[in-house]
VODRENDREN-442006 format. One record per residue: x, y, z of N, C-alpha, C in turn. Coordinates in pm, whole numbers, plus 50000, padded with zeros to 5 digits. Layout:
VODRENDREN-442006
    nc1    nc2    nc3   cac1   cac2   cac3    cc1    cc2    cc3
      X      Y      Z      X      Y      Z      X      Y      Z
...
END
This chain:
VODRENDREN-442006
    nc1    nc2    nc3   cac1   cac2   cac3    cc1    cc2    cc3
  65956  50533  61118  65815  50559  61132  65773  50650  61017
  65672  50612  60945  65622  50697  60838  65497  50768  60886
  65455  50864  60811  65334  50937  60846  65332  51070  60778
  65243  51158  60825  65230  51290  60765  65239  51394  60875
  65308  51503  60845  65306  51620  60932  65191  51707  60884
  65102  51746  60972  64991  51834  60935  65022  51974  60986
  64988  52074  60908  65014  52211  60945  64922  52302  60866
  64935  52432  60883  64845  52525  60814  64869  52528  60665
  64977  52471  60618  65008  52468  60475  64948  52345  60407
  64903  52250  60483  64854  52124  60429  64923  52011  60503
  64986  51922  60429  65059  51814  60495  65183  51779  60415
  65280  51723  60484  65408  51686  60424  65430  51538  60453
  65464  51462  60352  65494  51320  60373  65629  51306  60441
  65633  51224  60543  65758  51194  60611  65803  51058  60560
  65925  51050  60503  65972  50922  60449  65976  50814  60557
  65934  50695  60524  65933  50584  60619  66073  50548  60664
  66171  50562  60576  66306  50520  60608  66393  50631  60666
  66337  50750  60686  66420  50862  60733  66460  50843  60877
  66589  50833  60902  66638  50810  61037  66759  50897  61065
  66767  51016  61004  66880  51106  61025  66876  51167  61164
  66981  51242  61195  66989  51315  61321  66874  51414  61327
  66836  51451  61446  66722  51542  61464  66746  51674  61392
  66870  51722  61387  66900  51846  61315  66873  51829  61165
  66907  51713  61112  66881  51685  60970  66731  51675  60943
  66658  51617  61037  66514  51606  61021  66449  51745  61022
  66496  51834  61112  66441  51970  61115  66470  52043  60985
  66592  52028  60932  66628  52093  60806  66542  52040  60692
  66522  51910  60687  66437  51849  60583  66294  51904  60593
  66240  51906  60715  66104  51953  60736  66089  52099  60692
  66185  52184  60728  66180  52325  60690  66179  52339  60538
  66263  52264  60469  66267  52270  60323  66133  52228  60264
  66073  52123  60317  65945  52074  60266  65834  52176  60289
  65828  52232  60409  65724  52329  60442  65737  52454  60356
  65860  52504  60342  65880  52627  60267  65855  52610  60117
  65855  52487  60069  65829  52461  59927  65680  52454  59895
  65595  52444  59997  65450  52431  59976  65384  52566  59954
  65275  52566  59878  65187  52682  59871  65106  52689  59999
  65063  52807  60035  64980  52819  60156  64841  52764  60130
  64781  52706  60232  64646  52652  60222  64543  52762  60249
  64588  52869  60312  64502  52983  60345  64540  53100  60255
  64448  53193  60230  64485  53314  60155  64592  53393  60231
  64683  53457  60159  64787  53540  60221  64717  53645  60307
  64769  53664  60429  64710  53760  60521  64609  53700  60616
  64568  53575  60593  64475  53506  60681  64554  53442  60795
  64506  53458  60916  64573  53399  61031  64538  53252  61043
  64641  53170  61058  64623  53027  61084  64739  52981  61170
  64711  52944  61295  64818  52904  61385  64881  52773  61340
  65013  52766  61353  65085  52644  61318  65216  52638  61395
  65249  52523  61449  65379  52503  61512  65491  52489  61411
  65457  52474  61285  65559  52457  61181  65657  52573  61177
  65608  52692  61205  65696  52809  61205  65810  52795  61304
  65782  52737  61418  65887  52717  61519  65992  52619  61470
  65949  52517  61398  66045  52421  61343  66132  52486  61236
  66071  52572  61154  66147  52642  61050  66249  52736  61114
  66208  52811  61215  66301  52901  61284  66413  52822  61350
  66381  52709  61412  66484  52625  61473  66585  52577  61370
  66538  52534  61255  66627  52487  61149  66714  52602  61098
  66655  52721  61086  66731  52838  61039  66839  52875  61139
  66807  52872  61268  66907  52903  61370  67019  52800  61372
  66984  52673  61354  67086  52569  61349  67180  52591  61231
  67122  52626  61115  67203  52650  60996  67294  52770  61015
  67241  52876  61072  67317  53000  61087  67426  52990  61192
  67396  52924  61304  67492  52920  61415  67583  52798  61415
  67540  52691  61350  67617  52566  61353  67595  52487  61480
  67504  52533  61566  67470  52462  61692  67331  52402  61680
  67305  52299  61757  67172  52239  61757  67075  52329  61834
  66946  52314  61805  66842  52388  61877  66852  52363  62026
  66875  52237  62061  66884  52202  62204  67000  52275  62270
  67116  52281  62201  67233  52353  62259  67205  52502  62268
  67139  52558  62169  67106  52701  62172  67014  52734  62289
  66920  52646  62320  66828  52672  62431  66897  52661  62567
  67012  52595  62572  67087  52584  62697  67175  52707  62722
  67201  52785  62616  67286  52904  62630  67217  53016  62700
END
């Protein structure tokens, strides 16, 4: 499924052929989001769920466990 993720940073293209594991998708998304410039001035509040995905990817990288497994602990 192709499409765009929308967030406070703008949008990120999701590859049509991307079918990796959910952990790989979270890592890819975090890398894409963190590479973007902000759409709002620094210090301006703009709610976004993207931060939760970035934190989840960071926890997966640091612990070696999936987000789902971490939430079960």
